C-alpha positions in Angstrom: 28.7 12.6 14.0 31.5 13.7 11.9 31.5 16.5 9.4 31.7 13.8 6.5 28.5 12.0 7.9 26.6 15.3 8.2 27.5 15.9 4.1 26.7 12.4 3.1 24.7 10.4 5.6 24.5 6.7 5.4 21.1 6.1 5.9 19.3 2.5 6.4 15.2 2.4 5.9 13.8 -0.8 7.7 10.3 -2.1 6.7 9.5 -5.5 6.2 6.0 -5.4 5.4 3.4 -5.4 3.7 3.1 -3.8 0.3 1.0 -0.5 1.2 3.6 0.0 4.3 6.9 0.0 2.1 5.3 2.3 -0.7 4.2 4.4 2.3 7.9 5.2 3.0 8.3 6.9 -0.3 7.6 10.5 0.8 10.2 10.0 3.4 12.7 8.7 1.1 11.7 11.7 -1.5 12.6 13.7 1.2 15.7 12.6 2.4 16.9 12.6 -1.3 15.8 16.3 -1.5 17.6 17.4 1.4 20.7 15.4 1.3 21.2 14.7 -2.2 24.8 12.9 -1.6 23.1 10.5 1.3 23.4 6.8 0.6 19.5 5.6 1.1 19.6 1.5 1.5 16.0 0.2 2.2 15.7 -3.3 4.0 12.3 -5.0 3.3 11.1 -8.5 2.7 12.6 -9.9 -0.8 9.2 -9.8 -2.3 9.0 -6.1 -1.6 12.3 -5.0 -3.4 10.4 -4.1 -6.5 8.5 -1.8 -4.8 11.3 0.5 -4.2 14.1 -1.2 -6.8 13.4 1.5 -9.7 13.0 4.4 -7.0 15.8 7.1 -8.1 15.8 8.2 -4.2 16.9 4.9 -3.3 20.8 4.0 -3.4 20.1 0.1 -3.1 17.4 -2.4 -1.7 18.2 -5.4 0.0 15.7 -8.3 0.6 15.5 -10.8 3.4 14.0 -14.4 3.2 12.5 -16.4 6.0 15.6 -18.5 5.8 17.7 -15.2 6.8 18.7 -15.3 10.4 18.3 -12.2 12.6 21.9 -12.9 13.5 22.7 -12.4 9.8 20.9 -9.3 8.8 22.3 -7.7 12.1 25.9 -8.8 11.1 25.3 -7.4 7.6 24.0 -3.9 9.5 27.0 -3.8 11.9 29.5 -4.3 8.9 28.0 -1.3 6.9 28.5 1.3 10.0 25.2 3.1 9.1 24.9 6.9 10.3 21.1 6.6 10.9 19.4 3.6 11.3 15.4 4.4 10.6 13.1 1.6 12.1 9.8 2.0 10.1 8.7 -1.3 11.4 8.9 -1.4 14.9 7.6 -3.8 17.7 8.7 -7.5 17.8 9.6 -7.8 14.1 12.7 -5.4 14.6 13.6 -5.3 18.5 16.0 -8.5 17.9 17.5 -6.6 15.4 18.1 -3.6 17.2 19.4 -5.4 20.2 21.8 -7.4 18.1 22.9 -4.5 15.9 23.6 -1.6 18.1 23.8 1.8 16.6 21.7 4.8 15.8 18.2 3.4 15.9 15.3 5.7 15.4 11.7 4.9 15.1 8.1 6.5 15.4 4.9 6.4 17.4 2.5 3.2 16.3 -0.2 5.4 18.6 -1.0 1.5 20.0 -3.2 2.9 23.2 -5.3 5.3 21.1 -5.8 2.5 18.4 -6.7 -0.2 21.3 -9.2 2.8 22.9 -10.8 3.1 19.5 -11.2 -0.4 18.9 -12.3 -1.9 22.2 -14.3 0.7 24.0 -15.0 3.2 20.8 -13.5 5.8 22.7 -12.0 8.3 20.1 -8.0 9.6 21.9 -6.7 10.8 18.6 -6.7 14.7 18.7 -5.3 14.6 15.0 -5.3 12.7 11.7 -1.9 12.1 10.9 -1.3 9.8 8.0 1.3 6.8 8.4 3.4 8.5 5.7 3.7 11.7 7.9 4.4 9.4 11.1 7.3 7.9 9.8 9.0 11.4 9.2 9.2 11.2 13.6 12.3 8.3 12.7 14.2 10.8 10.6 13.6 14.0 12.9 17.7 14.0 12.9 17.8 14.3 9.1 15.7 17.5 9.3 13.2 16.9 6.5 9.5 17.3 6.2 6.6 16.0 4.5 6.5 17.9 1.1 2.9 17.3 0.5 3.3 15.0 -2.5 2.1 11.5 -3.1 3.2 8.1 -2.6 5.7 6.9 -5.8 6.0 3.4 -7.2 8.6 3.7 -10.1 8.4 1.1 -12.9 11.1 -0.2 -15.1 10.2 -0.5 -19.0 10.2 -4.1 -19.0 6.9 -4.3 -16.5 5.3 -1.9 -18.7 6.0 -3.8 -21.9 4.8 -7.0 -20.1 1.7 -5.4 -19.2 0.7 -4.1 -22.2 1.4 -7.7 -23.8 -0.5 -9.4 -21.2 -3.7 -6.5 -21.9 -3.3 -7.0 -25.8 -3.3 -10.7 -25.2 -6.4 -10.4 -22.9 -8.5 -8.4 -25.5 -9.2 -5.3 -23.1 -7.7 -1.9 -22.5 -6.5 -1.3 -25.9 -9.1 0.1 -27.7 -11.6 1.3 -24.8 -10.9 2.9 -21.3 -9.7 0.8 -18.3 -10.7 0.3 -15.0 -9.2 -2.1 -12.5 -10.7 -3.5 -9.3 -9.0 -5.3 -6.5 -11.5 -7.7 -5.1 -9.4 -9.5 -2.8 -7.7 -8.6 0.5 -5.3 -10.0 3.2 -8.0 -10.1 5.8 -11.9 -11.2 5.0 -13.2 -8.3 6.7 -11.9 -6.0 4.4 -13.5 -7.9 1.6 -16.3 -6.6 -0.1 -19.0 -9.0 -1.0 -18.5 -11.0 -4.5 -22.1 -10.5 -5.6 -21.5 -6.6 -5.0 -18.2 -6.5 -7.2 -20.2 -8.6 -9.9 -22.9 -6.1 -9.8 -20.7 -2.9 -9.9 -18.4 -4.6 -12.6 -21.6 -4.9 -14.8 -22.4 -1.3 -14.1 -19.0 -0.5 -15.5 -19.3 -2.7 -18.6 -22.4 -0.7 -19.7 -20.4 2.4 -20.0 -18.3 0.7 -22.6 -14.9 0.6 -20.4 -13.1 -2.5 -19.9 -12.4 -4.1 -16.6 -9.4 -5.9 -15.1 -9.0 -7.8 -11.8 -5.6 -7.3 -9.8 -4.3 -9.1 -7.4 -1.7 -11.4 -6.1 -1.7 -15.4 -6.2 -4.0 -15.5 -3.1 -6.9 -13.6 -4.9 -6.8 -15.4 -7.9 -9.9 -17.0 -7.3 -12.2 -14.1 -6.7 -10.8 -12.5 -9.7 -11.4 -15.5 -11.8 -15.3 -15.5 -10.4 -16.0 -11.9 -11.0 -14.2 -11.9 -14.3 -16.4 -15.2 -15.3 -19.7 -13.4 -14.1 -18.9 -9.8 -15.3 -18.8 -10.2 -19.0 -16.6 -10.5 -21.9 -15.0 -6.8 -21.1 -13.7 -8.3 -17.6 -10.3 -10.3 -17.3 -8.7 -11.1 -14.0 -4.6 -10.7 -14.1 -5.1 -11.5 -10.4 -1.8 -13.7 -9.6 -0.6 -13.7 -12.9 1.6 -10.6 -13.0 4.4 -9.3 -10.7 4.2 -6.3 -8.5 5.9 -4.3 -11.2 3.5 -5.2 -14.1 0.5 -5.0 -11.9 2.0 -1.3 -11.2 1.8 -1.0 -15.1 -1.8 -2.2 -15.5 -2.7 0.3 -12.8 -0.9 3.4 -14.5 -2.8 2.5 -17.8 -5.9 2.2 -15.7 -8.5 5.1 -15.6 -9.3 4.5 -11.8 -9.2 1.6 -9.4 -11.8 0.6 -7.1 -10.0 -1.4 -3.8 -10.8 -2.0 -0.5 -8.0 -1.0 2.2 -5.2 -3.0 0.2 -1.8 -2.3 -0.6 -2.9 -2.7 -4.5 -5.0 0.6 -3.7 -1.5 2.2 -2.2 0.2 1.2 -5.7 -2.7 2.9 -7.6 -1.9 6.1 -5.6 2.0 5.2 -6.3 1.8 5.6 -10.1 -1.1 8.6 -10.4 -4.4 6.5 -11.1 -7.4 7.9 -9.1 -8.8 5.3 -6.6 -12.2 4.9 -5.0 -11.3 2.9 -1.7 -14.0 0.9 0.4 -13.3 1.1 3.9 -15.2 -1.1 6.7 -13.5 -2.6 9.5 -10.5 0.1 9.7 -10.8 3.8 10.1 -9.0 7.2 9.0 -7.6 7.4 12.4 -5.2 4.5 11.7 -3.4 6.4 8.9 -4.0 4.3 6.2 -6.3 6.1 3.6 -5.5 6.6 0.4 -2.1 9.5 0.7 -2.4 12.7 -1.2 -3.5 11.1 -4.7 -6.7 11.9 -6.5 -8.8 9.5 -4.0 -12.2 9.1 -2.7 -13.2 6.8 0.1 -16.6 5.1 0.7 -17.5 4.0 4.1 -20.5 3.6 6.4 -20.8 5.3 9.9 -21.4 2.6 12.0 -21.0 2.0 15.8 -19.1 -1.0 15.7 -16.1 0.1 13.3 -13.3 0.3 14.0 -13.1 -3.7 14.8 -9.6 -4.2 14.4 -6.5 -2.3 13.2 -5.8 -4.5 10.4 -8.9 -6.9 9.4 -9.6 -10.2 10.9 -11.1 -13.3 9.8 -14.6 -12.7 10.4 -16.9 -9.9 11.8 -17.0 -9.9 15.5 -20.5 -9.3 15.2 -21.3 -11.7 12.4 -23.0 -9.5 10.2 -20.0 -7.7 8.3 -22.3 -4.3 7.8 -19.4 -2.1 7.3 -18.9 -3.6 4.0 -22.0 -5.2 3.2 -23.9 -1.7 3.4 -21.7 0.1 1.0 -23.8 -0.8 -1.9 -22.8 -1.4 -5.9 -24.8 1.9 -6.5 -23.1 4.2 -4.1 -19.5 3.0 -5.3 -20.6 3.5 -9.0 -21.9 7.0 -8.3 -18.4 7.7 -6.9 -16.7 6.4 -9.4 -18.4 8.6 -12.2 -17.6 11.4 -9.8 -14.1 10.6 -9.7 -13.8 10.1 -13.4 -15.7 13.3 -14.3 
């Protein structure tokens, strides 16, 4: 490593998916910029996720890949730049071919796979400490001499997104004269989803306080968003599938709080400083994905069948889904009230 490289390292940070995982890299990005102000920091992610870091002042540039981009092509781009540090925050089969084709100073972090599988399969807890994923990422940057600063995730928004979000809320007739509470009723995996009837009851309770409610999520969440909005009352509207990632972040920034399962929207809210009430079922704190260093409360049930998977699954292995069903609307409403007090 040359003297010049030490003064201005050229760093590639690789994290392809998902929304939450990309945002979980931001404490590391901030620490790198603080320690190495002159560093060139490039983030490689999916093109869909570039808006999560494109306005981050700690990032020099962000590149997005598409399904059409071959591993060989991406590896060629990496080789041409000659990065001084290649931080693999994805790991596993997704990046192994890339690391083989783009030889260089790669480093990664421990996924704690053995401990995770022992906890899922046998309920044997081998986790000696609870290290959040954002702090595990720092293992990949050990050579850079950076440490977590105790701060939260960061999701930086551009003015255009904030303007469009304000326009959407105005057209929907919510969030302009009354307090706005956001909900995220969807989730990528079925076992992470709270029952729709619970959402409807909670939304009606919130509406009775005089607040407006907005349902957020991606296109895959539009149906459940529309359902809870239709049955929740006139003070509810669904933006699920209507807004970009940046615009969703801007609505969250305007919200007094977010209620969500273990989703990317949850981490987006933390990134813009919005209080979170998080509902955790099939996944647990040990896996490292609880809301990170923000104003957050987690609601969960202490059941012997938890955890049943690392990221959620298509159906409950036992067929009862009690981990989410037994989180009752009254419990969540009480937690929300306490969070907003």
